[in-house]
C-alpha positions in Angstrom: -7.2 245.2 -96.4 -3.7 245.8 -95.0 -0.9 245.1 -97.4 2.8 244.8 -97.1 3.9 247.6 -99.4 7.7 247.4 -99.3 10.6 245.9 -97.4 14.3 246.4 -97.0 17.2 244.9 -95.0 20.5 246.2 -93.7 23.5 244.1 -92.6 26.5 245.4 -90.7 30.1 245.5 -92.0 31.9 242.5 -90.5 31.2 239.2 -92.3 32.4 236.1 -90.4 32.5 232.6 -91.9 31.1 229.8 -89.8 34.5 228.1 -90.1 36.2 231.1 -88.5 33.6 231.3 -85.8 34.2 227.6 -85.0 37.9 228.2 -84.8 37.3 231.0 -82.4 35.0 228.9 -80.2 37.4 225.9 -80.1 40.2 228.2 -78.8 38.0 230.3 -76.5 36.2 227.5 -74.8 39.1 225.0 -74.8 39.7 223.3 -71.4 36.6 225.0 -69.9 33.9 222.5 -70.9 34.5 218.8 -70.9 31.9 218.3 -73.7 33.5 220.8 -76.0 34.3 218.5 -78.8 30.8 217.3 -79.0 29.3 220.8 -78.6 31.5 222.2 -81.4 29.5 219.9 -83.8 26.7 222.5 -83.6 28.8 224.8 -85.8 28.9 222.1 -88.5 25.3 221.2 -88.1 23.8 224.6 -87.8 23.1 225.1 -91.5 25.1 228.4 -91.4 27.9 229.5 -93.7 28.3 233.1 -92.7 27.0 235.8 -90.4 27.4 239.6 -90.0 28.3 241.6 -86.9 28.5 245.2 -86.0 31.9 244.7 -84.3 35.1 243.1 -85.7 36.3 239.7 -84.6 38.8 241.2 -82.1 35.9 242.6 -80.1 34.9 239.1 -79.0 38.4 238.3 -77.6 38.2 240.3 -74.4 35.6 240.9 -71.7 33.2 243.8 -72.1 30.8 245.4 -69.6 27.1 245.7 -70.2 27.5 249.5 -70.6 30.1 249.1 -73.2 27.9 246.7 -75.2 24.8 248.9 -74.8 26.7 251.9 -76.1 27.6 250.0 -79.3 24.0 248.7 -79.4 22.5 252.2 -79.5 25.0 253.4 -82.1 24.5 250.5 -84.5 20.8 249.9 -83.9 20.2 253.6 -84.9 22.6 253.3 -87.9 21.2 250.0 -89.3 17.6 250.9 -88.5 17.9 254.2 -90.4 19.5 252.4 -93.3 16.8 249.8 -93.6 14.0 252.3 -93.1 15.3 254.8 -95.7 15.7 252.0 -98.3 12.2 250.7 -97.5 10.6 254.1 -97.9 12.5 254.8 -101.1 11.4 251.5 -102.6 7.8 252.5 -101.9 8.3 256.1 -103.2 6.9 257.2 -99.8 8.4 260.2 -98.0 9.4 259.9 -94.3 6.9 262.6 -93.4 4.0 260.5 -94.9 4.5 257.8 -92.2 1.8 258.0 -89.5 3.2 255.4 -87.0 6.6 253.8 -86.5 6.9 250.5 -84.6 10.4 249.6 -83.4 11.2 246.0 -82.5 14.3 244.8 -80.6 15.4 242.5 -77.7 19.2 242.8 -77.7 19.8 246.2 -76.1 18.2 249.0 -74.2 17.7 252.7 -75.0 15.8 255.6 -73.5 14.9 257.6 -75.5 14.1 254.5 -77.5 15.6 253.9 -81.0 12.5 254.9 -82.8 12.8 258.5 -81.4 16.3 258.6 -82.8 15.1 257.4 -86.2 12.3 260.0 -86.3 15.0 262.7 -86.0 17.4 261.2 -88.5 14.7 260.4 -91.1 12.9 263.8 -90.5 9.5 262.3 -89.8 6.6 264.4 -88.6 6.6 265.7 -85.1 3.1 264.2 -84.5 4.0 260.7 -85.6 2.8 257.9 -83.3 5.5 255.6 -82.1 5.6 252.2 -80.4 8.8 250.7 -79.1 8.5 247.0 -78.4 11.0 245.1 -76.4 11.3 241.5 -75.2 9.5 239.4 -77.8 12.7 237.8 -79.1 12.5 235.9 -82.3 8.8 236.4 -82.8 9.1 240.2 -82.6 9.2 240.8 -86.3 5.9 239.0 -86.9 4.4 240.7 -83.9 5.4 244.1 -85.2 3.5 243.4 -88.5 0.5 242.2 -86.6 0.5 245.4 -84.5 0.8 247.5 -87.6 -2.1 245.7 -89.2 -4.3 246.2 -86.1 -3.4 249.9 -86.1 -4.3 250.3 -89.7 -7.7 248.6 -89.1 -8.4 251.3 -86.6 -7.0 254.1 -88.7 -7.5 252.9 -92.3 -5.7 255.8 -94.1 -2.5 255.3 -92.1 0.9 254.2 -93.3 2.9 252.3 -90.7 6.6 251.6 -90.7 7.9 248.6 -88.8 11.7 248.6 -88.0 13.4 245.7 -86.3 17.1 245.6 -85.3 18.9 242.8 -83.4 22.6 242.9 -82.5 22.7 239.4 -81.1 26.5 239.3 -81.3 26.7 241.9 -78.5 25.1 239.4 -76.1 28.2 237.2 -76.2 29.5 236.7 -72.7 33.3 236.3 -72.6 33.4 234.4 -69.3 30.2 232.3 -69.8 31.1 228.6 -70.5 27.5 227.4 -70.6 26.1 225.2 -73.4 23.7 228.0 -74.3 26.5 230.5 -74.8 28.4 228.0 -77.1 25.2 227.4 -79.1 24.5 231.1 -79.4 28.1 231.6 -80.6 27.3 229.1 -83.4 23.9 230.6 -84.4 23.6 234.4 -83.7 24.1 237.2 -86.2 23.3 240.9 -86.5 20.9 242.6 -88.8 18.1 245.1 -89.4 14.9 245.2 -91.5 12.1 247.5 -92.2 8.5 246.9 -93.6 6.0 249.5 -94.8 2.3 248.7 -94.5 -0.8 250.4 -95.7 -4.3 249.7 -97.0 -3.3 251.1 -100.4 -0.8 249.7 -102.9 0.4 246.3 -104.0 1.9 243.4 -102.0 0.7 240.6 -99.9 -2.5 241.1 -97.9 -2.5 240.3 -94.1 -5.8 238.5 -93.7 -5.5 237.6 -90.1 -3.2 237.4 -87.1 -2.8 235.0 -84.2 -1.0 235.1 -80.9 -0.4 231.9 -78.9 1.2 231.3 -75.5 1.8 228.0 -73.9 1.3 228.2 -70.1 4.0 227.2 -67.6 6.8 227.5 -70.2 8.6 230.6 -69.1 12.0 228.8 -68.9 12.1 227.7 -72.6 13.5 230.9 -74.1 14.7 234.3 -73.0 17.5 236.2 -71.2 19.1 236.0 -67.8 20.3 239.5 -66.8 23.9 239.3 -65.7 26.5 242.0 -64.8 28.3 241.4 -68.0 25.1 241.5 -70.1 22.3 239.3 -71.5 22.8 235.6 -71.1 20.7 233.6 -73.6 18.3 231.0 -72.4 17.7 228.1 -74.9 15.8 225.0 -74.0 16.6 221.8 -76.0 12.8 221.2 -75.9 12.1 223.8 -78.5 12.1 221.4 -81.5 9.9 219.0 -79.6 7.4 221.8 -78.8 7.2 222.7 -82.5 6.7 219.0 -83.4 4.0 218.6 -80.9 2.0 221.9 -81.2 2.8 223.7 -84.5 0.3 221.7 -86.6 -2.6 222.1 -84.2 -1.9 225.8 -83.7 -1.6 226.7 -87.4 -4.3 224.4 -88.6 -6.7 226.0 -86.1 -5.6 229.4 -87.2 -6.2 228.9 -91.0 -9.4 227.1 -90.3 -11.0 230.4 -89.3 -10.9 231.1 -93.0 -12.2 227.7 -94.1 -8.7 226.7 -95.1 -6.4 223.8 -94.3 -2.7 223.6 -94.3 -2.9 222.0 -97.6 -4.2 225.3 -99.0 -1.0 227.1 -97.9 1.6 227.5 -100.6 4.1 229.9 -99.0 5.7 229.3 -95.6 7.7 232.2 -94.2 9.0 230.6 -90.9 11.6 231.8 -88.5 14.1 228.9 -88.8 15.9 229.2 -85.4 18.3 226.4 -86.3 18.3 223.3 -88.3 16.5 221.2 -85.7 13.7 223.7 -85.6 13.5 223.7 -89.4 13.2 219.9 -89.3 10.6 220.0 -86.6 8.4 222.4 -88.7 9.0 220.2 -91.7 7.8 217.1 -89.8 5.0 218.8 -88.0 3.5 220.5 -91.0 4.3 217.9 -93.6 6.4 220.3 -95.7 8.5 219.1 -98.6 12.0 220.3 -99.2 11.2 223.4 -101.1 8.6 224.8 -98.7 11.4 225.8 -96.2 14.0 226.8 -98.7 13.8 230.5 -98.1 14.1 230.0 -94.4 17.1 227.8 -94.9 18.7 230.2 -97.3 18.5 233.1 -94.9 19.8 231.0 -92.0 22.7 229.8 -94.2 23.7 233.3 -95.3 23.0 235.4 -92.1 22.5 233.1 -89.2 19.8 233.6 -86.5 19.1 237.3 -86.2 16.2 236.9 -83.7 13.2 239.0 -84.7 14.9 240.3 -87.9 15.3 236.9 -89.5 11.8 236.3 -90.6 11.7 239.8 -92.1 14.8 238.9 -94.2 12.8 235.9 -95.3 9.9 238.2 -96.2 12.2 240.5 -98.1 13.7 237.6 -100.1 10.2 236.2 -100.8 9.0 239.5 -102.3 12.2 239.8 -104.4 12.3 236.3 -105.7 9.0 234.4 -105.3 6.1 236.8 -104.9 3.3 236.9 -107.5 -0.1 238.5 -107.1 -1.9 235.3 -107.8 -4.1 234.8 -104.7 -1.9 232.1 -103.1 -2.1 231.8 -99.3 0.9 232.0 -97.0 1.8 231.8 -93.3 4.4 233.8 -91.5 5.2 232.5 -88.1 7.9 232.7 -85.4 8.4 231.5 -81.8 9.5 233.6 -78.8 9.8 233.9 -75.1 6.7 233.2 -73.1 6.8 230.5 -74.6 4.7 231.8 -77.4 4.2 232.4 -81.1 3.0 235.0 -83.5 1.5 234.2 -86.9 0.1 235.9 -89.9 -2.1 234.6 -92.7 -1.1 236.2 -96.0 -2.7 236.2 -99.4 -0.7 237.2 -102.5 
């Protein structure tokens, strides 16, 4: 049975308080949106105290081209990815040349050769390692990466698979964009990286099952618009209502394949998105205050790091709450499509 052997996270250098981010937004967007005062409330209500970025505050105060942003993306995605991967392997006492497959997840920049190729060189992995770069899954990419690793290990049972996710969401800030989505993104997004090692051998939570779900005719709910200046975020205000309407049915059906109900699930590792999404999950799944506390803590300390966020939650769970006691857990996240990826875990 595939197990999560070790995890690690890496945050960039520049820490920004939510208060400071709100001050920046109030000045930057002043006079350019007649609903600004109302929109700025999202900073107070986001459940975020701080975030980390790969660039200093001054970077956000002038226009940047997509090529400028992507150059920084390649540099920092490689740097943070290598840091998280090295720490993850060290915690597992596994050498880089023992890894059989590396899966790289990201949605906030482009690179060819892809970032995984750069990591292979830096970490000195084998020259016959398999690699899978995955782009475009947004917030659910971290969960999807673990699902892909599990499926690979099912086919090749002796394999060790390393999943590395890096998102530099701050680089998607559009200086001239006065849209509501850009203001909301300015209140939510942060940068980070995470790595997870999986294998059939060792200790850690088992991945019992995986589920992919896509809702038809919902392509406009979440994603990017591609602009000359860079990636423009697409957020629909319908996301919390979609969670409220469909999450229970989707996850109940998922765990029922193992003769379980949601009442049998003790641990919920859910990508928080924002406070409204957290509340929607809490209402839809009937969760008490403690069941979402890990998600809320990571959101509060690091903001929304897209695919990386749920892996930070997993890392925190393993450090503070994991016990090999047989308890069941769900890891789940939403992404463009509009879709979701979910894992059923057992401690």
